[in-house]
C-alpha positions as CSV (number, residue, x, y, z in Angstrom):
1,M,28.0,20.2,78.5
2,T,26.4,17.5,80.7
3,E,28.5,14.9,82.4
4,A,27.0,12.2,80.1
5,A,26.8,13.3,76.4
6,I,24.4,10.5,75.7
7,E,22.1,8.6,78.2
8,I,20.0,5.6,77.2
9,K,17.7,3.9,79.7
10,D,15.9,0.5,78.8
11,L,15.4,1.3,75.2
12,H,13.5,-1.0,73.0
13,F,12.7,-1.0,69.3
14,S,10.9,-3.4,67.1
15,Y,10.1,-3.6,63.3
16,G,6.7,-5.3,63.6
17,R,7.2,-8.5,65.5
18,K,11.0,-8.4,65.0
19,K,12.8,-7.2,68.1
20,V,15.9,-5.2,67.3
21,L,16.8,-3.4,70.5
22,T,15.8,-5.1,73.7
23,G,16.5,-3.1,76.8
24,V,19.6,-1.0,75.9
25,N,21.2,0.9,78.7
26,L,24.2,3.1,78.0
27,D,26.0,6.2,79.2
28,V,28.5,8.0,76.9
29,P,30.8,10.3,78.9
30,A,31.2,13.9,77.7
31,G,34.5,14.4,76.0
32,S,35.2,10.7,75.2
33,I,35.8,9.0,71.9
34,F,33.3,6.2,72.4
35,G,33.5,3.1,70.2
36,F,30.1,1.4,69.6
37,L,30.9,-2.1,68.4
38,G,28.6,-4.7,66.9
39,R,28.4,-7.0,64.0
40,N,26.3,-6.1,61.0
41,G,22.7,-6.5,62.0
42,A,23.3,-6.1,65.7
43,G,21.2,-2.9,65.9
44,K,23.8,-0.2,65.8
45,T,22.1,1.9,63.1
46,T,18.7,1.3,64.6
47,L,19.9,2.8,67.9
48,I,21.5,5.8,66.3
49,K,18.4,6.6,64.2
50,T,16.2,6.2,67.3
51,L,18.4,8.6,69.2
52,L,18.2,11.1,66.4
53,G,14.4,11.0,66.6
54,L,14.1,9.5,63.1
55,Q,12.0,6.7,64.5
56,K,10.0,6.2,67.7
57,P,11.2,3.5,70.2
58,S,8.8,0.9,71.5
59,A,9.8,1.8,75.1
60,G,12.6,3.5,77.0
61,K,14.2,6.9,77.3
62,G,17.2,8.6,75.7
63,S,18.8,12.0,76.1
64,I,21.6,13.8,74.2
65,L,23.4,16.7,75.9
66,G,20.7,16.7,78.6
67,L,17.8,16.9,76.1
68,D,15.2,14.2,75.6
69,C,15.9,12.7,72.2
70,F,12.3,12.3,71.3
71,E,10.6,15.4,72.7
72,H,13.4,17.7,71.5
73,A,14.7,16.0,68.4
74,L,15.1,19.2,66.3
75,E,17.0,21.0,69.1
76,V,19.2,17.9,69.5
77,R,20.0,17.9,65.8
78,K,21.1,21.5,65.9
79,R,23.7,20.7,68.5
80,I,25.2,17.5,67.1
81,G,26.9,16.4,63.9
82,Y,25.9,13.2,62.2
83,M,27.6,11.2,59.5
84,A,25.6,8.2,58.2
85,E,27.0,5.1,56.8
86,D,27.7,5.4,53.0
87,Q,26.3,8.8,53.1
88,Q,24.6,9.9,49.8
89,M,24.7,13.6,48.7
90,Y,23.4,15.5,45.6
91,G,25.8,14.5,42.9
92,W,25.0,17.4,40.6
93,M,26.2,20.0,43.2
94,R,29.7,21.2,43.5
95,V,31.5,20.9,46.9
96,G,31.2,24.6,47.5
97,Q,27.4,24.6,46.6
98,I,26.6,21.8,49.0
99,I,28.5,23.5,51.9
100,N,26.6,26.7,51.3
101,W,23.3,24.7,51.1
102,V,23.9,22.9,54.4
103,A,25.1,26.1,56.0
104,G,21.6,27.6,55.5
105,F,20.2,25.1,58.0
106,Y,22.5,26.3,60.9
107,P,22.5,30.0,62.2
108,N,25.9,29.3,63.8
109,W,27.6,27.8,60.7
110,D,31.3,28.8,60.6
111,M,32.3,29.3,57.0
112,T,35.8,30.3,57.9
113,F,36.2,27.0,59.7
114,T,34.7,25.0,56.8
115,D,37.1,26.8,54.4
116,E,40.0,25.5,56.7
117,L,38.5,22.0,56.6
118,V,38.3,22.1,52.7
119,D,42.2,22.5,52.8
120,I,42.8,20.1,55.6
121,L,40.7,17.4,53.9
122,R,42.2,18.1,50.5
123,L,38.9,18.9,48.8
124,S,38.2,21.4,46.0
125,K,35.1,23.6,46.1
126,N,34.8,23.4,42.3
127,T,34.6,19.6,42.1
128,K,31.2,18.1,41.6
129,V,30.1,15.7,44.3
130,K,29.6,12.9,41.8
131,A,33.2,13.1,40.8
132,L,34.5,12.6,44.3
133,S,36.3,9.3,45.3
134,K,34.8,7.3,48.2
135,G,37.4,8.8,50.5
136,Q,36.7,12.4,49.3
137,N,33.0,11.7,49.7
138,S,33.6,10.6,53.3
139,S,35.7,13.7,54.0
140,L,33.0,16.0,52.6
141,A,30.4,14.3,54.8
142,L,32.7,14.8,57.8
143,L,33.1,18.5,56.9
144,L,29.3,18.9,56.7
145,A,28.9,17.3,60.1
146,L,31.4,19.7,61.7
147,G,30.7,23.1,60.1
148,H,28.3,24.3,63.0
149,H,30.7,23.3,65.8
150,P,28.7,20.4,67.3
151,E,29.2,19.4,70.9
152,L,28.7,15.7,69.9
153,V,29.5,13.9,66.6
154,I,27.9,10.6,65.7
155,L,29.7,8.6,63.1
156,D,27.8,5.6,61.8
157,D,30.3,3.2,60.1
158,P,32.0,6.3,58.5
159,T,34.6,4.3,56.6
160,L,32.2,1.8,54.9
161,G,33.4,1.1,51.5
162,L,36.9,2.7,51.9
163,D,40.0,0.8,51.0
164,P,42.5,0.3,54.0
165,I,44.7,3.3,53.1
166,A,41.8,5.7,52.6
167,R,40.3,4.4,55.8
168,K,43.5,5.1,57.8
169,D,43.8,8.5,56.3
170,F,40.2,9.4,57.0
171,L,40.4,8.3,60.6
172,R,43.6,10.3,61.1
173,H,41.8,13.4,60.0
174,V,38.7,12.5,62.2
175,I,40.7,12.1,65.4
176,E,42.9,15.1,64.9
177,L,40.0,17.4,64.1
178,L,37.6,16.2,66.7
179,Q,40.1,16.0,69.6
180,S,41.4,19.5,68.8
181,N,37.9,20.8,69.0
182,N,37.0,19.0,72.3
183,V,34.1,17.2,70.7
184,T,32.5,14.0,72.1
185,V,32.6,11.3,69.4
186,F,30.2,8.4,69.2
187,F,31.8,6.1,66.7
188,S,29.8,3.1,65.5
189,S,31.7,0.4,63.6
190,H,31.9,-3.3,62.9
191,L,35.6,-3.1,62.1
192,L,37.2,-3.7,65.5
193,Y,40.8,-2.9,64.4
194,E,39.9,0.7,63.4
195,I,38.2,1.4,66.8
196,E,41.0,0.0,69.1
197,P,43.6,2.7,68.4
198,V,41.2,5.7,68.8
199,A,38.5,4.9,71.3
200,D,38.9,5.5,75.0
201,H,35.6,3.9,75.9
202,I,33.7,1.2,74.1
203,A,30.3,-0.7,74.2
204,I,29.6,-4.1,72.7
205,L,26.1,-4.5,71.2
206,D,25.0,-8.0,70.3
207,A,21.5,-9.1,69.3
208,G,20.0,-5.8,70.5
209,V,21.6,-5.9,74.0
210,I,24.7,-4.2,75.4
211,R,27.0,-7.1,76.4
212,K,29.8,-4.9,77.9
213,T,30.7,-1.3,78.3
214,G,33.7,0.5,79.9
215,K,37.0,2.1,79.3
216,T,39.0,0.4,76.5
217,E,42.2,0.2,78.6
218,N,40.4,-1.4,81.5
219,L,38.8,-4.0,79.2
220,R,42.0,-5.0,77.7
221,D,43.5,-5.2,81.2
222,S,40.7,-7.3,82.7
223,V,40.0,-9.9,80.0
224,R,42.5,-12.8,79.9
225,K,42.9,-16.1,78.1
226,F,44.4,-19.1,79.9
227,L,45.8,-22.2,78.3
228,L,46.0,-25.4,80.4
229,S,45.8,-29.1,80.4
230,P,42.7,-29.9,82.5
231,K,42.4,-32.5,85.2
232,S,39.9,-35.3,84.4
233,E,37.3,-33.9,86.7
234,A,37.8,-30.3,85.7
235,D,34.6,-28.2,85.6
236,F,34.9,-24.5,84.8
237,S,31.2,-23.6,85.2
238,N,31.6,-22.2,88.8
239,I,34.2,-19.7,87.7
240,G,32.7,-16.1,87.6
241,G,33.0,-14.1,84.4
242,L,33.5,-17.1,82.1
243,L,33.3,-15.9,78.5
244,D,34.7,-18.7,76.3
245,V,35.9,-22.3,76.7
246,M,37.7,-23.9,73.6
247,H,39.1,-27.4,73.3
248,S,42.2,-28.2,71.4
249,G,43.4,-31.8,71.8
250,D,44.4,-32.4,75.4
251,S,44.5,-28.7,76.1
252,V,41.7,-26.1,76.7
253,S,41.7,-22.4,76.5
254,V,39.5,-20.4,79.0
255,T,38.7,-16.7,78.6
256,I,37.3,-14.8,81.5
257,E,36.4,-11.2,82.3
258,D,37.3,-9.1,85.3
259,C,40.3,-11.4,85.9
260,T,41.5,-11.6,89.6
261,D,44.0,-13.6,91.5
262,E,41.2,-15.6,93.0
263,K,40.0,-16.7,89.5
264,R,43.5,-17.5,88.5
265,S,43.7,-19.8,91.6
266,Q,40.5,-21.4,90.6
267,L,41.7,-22.1,87.1
268,Q,45.1,-23.4,88.4
269,A,43.2,-25.9,90.6
270,H,41.7,-27.4,87.5
271,S,45.0,-27.8,85.7
272,A,47.0,-31.0,85.6
273,N,50.2,-28.9,85.5
274,G,51.0,-25.2,84.8
275,M,49.1,-22.8,82.8
276,T,49.9,-19.8,80.5
277,E,48.1,-16.4,80.6
278,T,47.6,-14.2,77.6
279,A,46.3,-10.7,77.0
280,L,43.8,-10.2,74.2
281,N,43.3,-7.5,71.6
282,L,40.0,-5.8,71.1
283,D,39.0,-8.1,68.3
284,E,39.6,-11.2,70.4
285,I,37.7,-9.7,73.3
286,F,34.8,-8.8,71.1
287,E,34.7,-12.4,69.8
288,A,34.7,-13.8,73.3
289,Y,31.7,-11.7,74.3
290,V,29.5,-12.3,71.2
291,I,30.2,-15.8,70.2
292,G,32.0,-17.4,73.1
293,N,31.0,-20.7,74.6
294,K,29.7,-19.2,77.9
295,G,29.0,-21.6,80.7
296,E,30.3,-24.7,78.8
297,L,31.2,-27.5,81.2
298,L,34.4,-29.4,80.7
299,A,34.5,-33.0,82.0
300,T,37.2,-35.4,80.7
301,G,38.1,-38.9,81.4
C-alpha cells in the first residue's frame, strides 16, 4: 500500500457553468480513518464520484492506491469498497442472492468472510432486500463493500436516513470491522458528531475548496476561543489565523487557529481586563471555518 491512499492535486469540476470543485488538494494517509466534512451541497459526493471515475474532472489529477483515478478507473474499483449515500439495491432479491450476484464481479470475493459478516451484522440471507429496515439496508451495503477485502473503503454519508440508535450501532460495526482488517477509510459526512469519535484525520470542504485538513487531535488542540472585554481601540485584524469574531454586549469572542502564546499575548493586549480560553469540539471548529466572520474588525468607543 502506498504512503497516501488517496492523492488529489488541483482538482476542478463543473456542471456547465456552475463550479462545484475549485482546486481541491488532499492527501489521505494509508491506514487512517479520514473524516471528510462538509455541508450538504459542499461538493463531497461530486469529489467522490470524480475519484471513482464516474465523471471526468475539468482539471487536476487524482490517484487511489498509487493508480491514476481516471486512467485506471476499473482497476481502482477492484481494489476499493464503496458505499453510496442512501444506496439502492434490487428489492426483489434476497440477501443471499445479492451477495452471490455481487461476488461474481470480484475474482477474490471471500464468501467465508461475508458469511461471517452476515452474522456480525445480524442479517438473514433469506430476507428480501425490500423487507430490510434502513439500518439493515446500510449493513448489507457495507457487507457488499467489504466482501473482496478492499484496501480502501469510501463511505459517502453512510448513515443517511438512519435514526440515532441505528446510526450509532452501524458506526460501531463499521469501525470494529474496518480497523480489525487494517483498511483505510474515507468517511464523508455532514454530521459532525458522528465523525468526531472515529476519525483520526479530517478535511473540511466548503464551497468546493478544502478549508482545513490535518489530524483530528491536532485540530482540537490548536483551535481556541477567547472571551474578553475589548479596549475601545481594539482591532483584531492583525492577529494571524483569525477564524471568527462574535459580539455579545460588551464582550467579544475571538476564535483563532494554530493558537500560540504569541497570539494569546496579542489578544490579551486588546483586552480591558482578563480573558478566558476555551477548547472547542469538532462541530464548533467546523462552524468557525465555514461560517466564521474572518477578518472582521472590532472598533469600539
